[in-house]
Structures are given as structure tokens and as C-alpha cells.
N, C-alpha and C positions, 0 to 999 in steps of 0.2 A: 620503299615500296613490298617489305615483304612483309611490314604491322599489313598496310594495307588492304592486301590482298587475302592475309588471314581472314580479318577482319570481315570481309565483304562472304565470304566461305563459312566462316560460323552465322554472318546473318540471315544468309542463303541457304545451310543447312537449318537454325532454329524457325525459318519463315517454313520450310518440306515438315516440319514435325509439327508444328500447328495447324497446316491445314489435314495433317493425316489426324491428327487427335481429333476435330475437329468432326471430321469424315465419323472420327469413330464414334462418339459422342451421340450424331445424328442417325448411327446405325444402333446403340443399346436401345435411343428417344423411342425409334421406330420398333423396334422389338416388345417394349414392355408396352406398347402402347395396343399391338396386335390382341392379347388375351382381353381385352378391357371391352372392344368390342367385339367379341364371341362370347363374352361371357351378357352382355347385354344382349346378342340373337338369342341362346339360349332364356332365356328370363322371361323375352316375350315369346318365343314359342310357349316357355312352360308355360304362360298364362293365359295365352289362347286354347291350349290345352285343357288347360283346369275350367275355363269358361263355358269350353263345348260339352264340358264331364255328363251338366245334369240332362243332356239329349241322349246322350252314349248308353248304348248297350251293357255297357260295365255297370252304369248309374242305376240303369230298370232293373240289377243284377242285385245288389245291392239294398234298392229299396225292398224287392220282391224278400229279401231274405229276412229284414225289419219287421216285415209284416205276419210273416215263417215265426219268426222267433217270440214276436210280440200278443202271438195268441197263444205261444206256447205258455209264456208265463202269466197270462190271464188269469188261463187255463188250474194252470198247475196250483195255484192258490189254492184254489177249493182242494184238491186232490189230497195237497198236502196237509190240509180239517183232518183230512181222512186217517189219513196215515197217521195222526200226529194221536187222536182218539186208539187208533186199534195199537198201540207201542204197548210195551209192558214195560220196558224199562225207563225210571222216568227218565235216566240222563238221553236217551235217545227223544223220549217224546222231547222235553226241550229242545233238541237239538232241530227238531223240526217244528217245533214251534219256532223259534229262533228263524230259522232259514223260509218258514212260511210269511214272515211281517218283512225278513229282506228280499221277499219278491215280491209281496207289497209293491217297495222303493223301489224296484226295478223296473216293474209296471210305467211308474211315471216318471224316472229315468231315461227310457223306450220311450218315451212321449217329448221328451226333451229333446231326443238326437233328431227324432223326423221334426219337433218344429225350426232345430237347427239348420235344416237341411232346407228348407221351404216344403216341408211335407205335411198333411194331415195326419195323423196317426191311423191307419187301419189295420184289423189282422184278419188274415187268412189263413187257414184253417192249418195247421199242421197235423200231419199221419203221424210222422217220427214220437212226436209229443202224446197223438193220441194213443199211442199202441203203449211208450211209457206208462201211462197212468192207468192205461188197460190191466196190465203187468201187474202192478202195483196192488191193483183189488184181488185180482185172481188171487195171488198172493195173500191176504187177508183173509180171501175167504175158503183156502184152502191147508192155513196150518190155525191150528190149536187157539184162542183167547190164551191171554197171560202167560203163554209159550214164551224162552228166550228163540225156538225154533222162527216164530214169527218175529219177532226184533230184527234177526238174522238177515231174513228173509227181505223184511221191510230196507234194512239199510243198501241189501244188494240193492233192492230194485231203486232207492233214492241215491246211490251212484252213480246206475245206470244213466238218469237222468243228469245228474253233475256232470257227468260225463258229456253227453250229449250237449247240455249249454254252453261248456269250458268252449270246445269245439266251434260250437256257433255264434259265442261271443270272437272269439280269439280270430278267427279270419272274417267278421265285419269290422274288428279293430284294423286290421290289416287293409281290408278295401277303404277302408272312411280314411287311414294315413294314405294311402294311393290318392285318392281325390283329391286331398286336402283337406277334408272337412276333421278338423282338426278338434272344434268343441267336442265334434260326434268321436274323436278317439278318447277323450279325456275319460268321457260319460261311457262308452264302453267298454274302456280298462278297468276302469272303477266297479263297476259290476264282474268282470270277468275276476276281477281277486279276489270277490265276494265267493263267487262259484267254486274257485282253488281253496278258501279258506273253508268251507264247507264239505270241500271233499274229503280234509286232509281230516278235520271235526271224523265223518263216518268212519276214518277208518281207525280214526285211535281208539272210535267206539268199537269197534268192530275186533282188531285185537287185544285191546285191556280185557272184553269181562265177556260180552258176549256171544261170541263164536264157541268159549271156551263151555261157559253156561247148557249153549245149545248142544253143542257134543256132547251132554253130561243126563240131555233128558231121555 
């Protein structure tokens, strides 16, 4: 009799244990399923935001700034040609000529950015670049031809332009990323890297020879 009682007791205990285990599994399964539902909701929400983005004020700001830098680059091509001819140092003249060619490519790249977001490339006058270009012309007029002082002044003007472009492209890249314009991000990143490289080259020219020669004149 004792053996039967023990067997029944074991069976009852195993049954209760199995029931608790099953309940526990259901609880774990339920907790694992919940995040999927949450993730799906976020995905739908983000998708909705991206679809609405072209009609938003944020997107309008992005397009407006694209028009600004598009005007700046197109007008800079001509200005860089004048600076290149005015430079005394062959190294500086070559650096400016190289950047002029890069700028032509950057204009075309901006046109690709416009196309990637379904917009027609349009330019809007950029007062900041207009002023920087005018400053470069003023340096040419106020310095002696074939002088290192002129070269030093041209480097300063070119770097002011580079810093404006770096700020512009960095900001545009960030805005494009926020809106999910991945192709635009890559195109803007490429130009941003070119501007940074040119800025470094100009610094090297100034510190390696131009500033020292200008100070000696």
C-alpha cells in the first residue's frame, strides 16, 4: 500500500511540475513575441515619416540649402580661374587649378543630388559665397603682382571658401541622412572629403613656404 501511495504522490508531483513548466514556457514565448510587435510598429511609423518628408518644412530647408551651395559652386568655378592666374607660386596655382576642376565635378554631383530626391537642379543666390569671392578679388587688387604676400592672401581667401563649403556639405549630409536620402548622403560625403583635403593642402602650402616668403618681403 505504501508503494502505491508513493507512486501516486510522484505522479501528482510530476503533473504539477509539468503544468508549471508549460505555463512558464507560455510566459517566455509571450515576452519574446512582444518586441517584434513593437519593432513592427516603429518601422511603420518611420516609413510614414519618410513618406511625409518631401512635404515637410525640414525637406524644404534641405532643398533650399542645396540651391544655395549649387549657386556658390557654379560661381566659384570662374572665381577660382582668376585666383589661379593671379597666384605667384606654381604650387599654389596648381592647387587652385586642381580645385577648380574638382569644383566642376562638384557642380555635376549636386545635380545628381537634386535628381536623387526628385528635384530639378536650381540655383539660388548665395550672399555668403558672393562676399567670399569679392574678398578674393579685393586681395588681388590690393597686393603686388608676383608677390608672396599676394599668395598668402589668396590662401586665406581660398581657405575661408573651403571652410564655408565644409560647413555647408557637412550640414547637408546630416540633413540627407535624417531623411533617409542615402544616395544623396554618399554624394555629399564625397564632396565633403574633397573640400577637407583641399583645406589641408592649402595649410601645408602656407606653412611650408608661402608665409615665410611673404614675411621676408
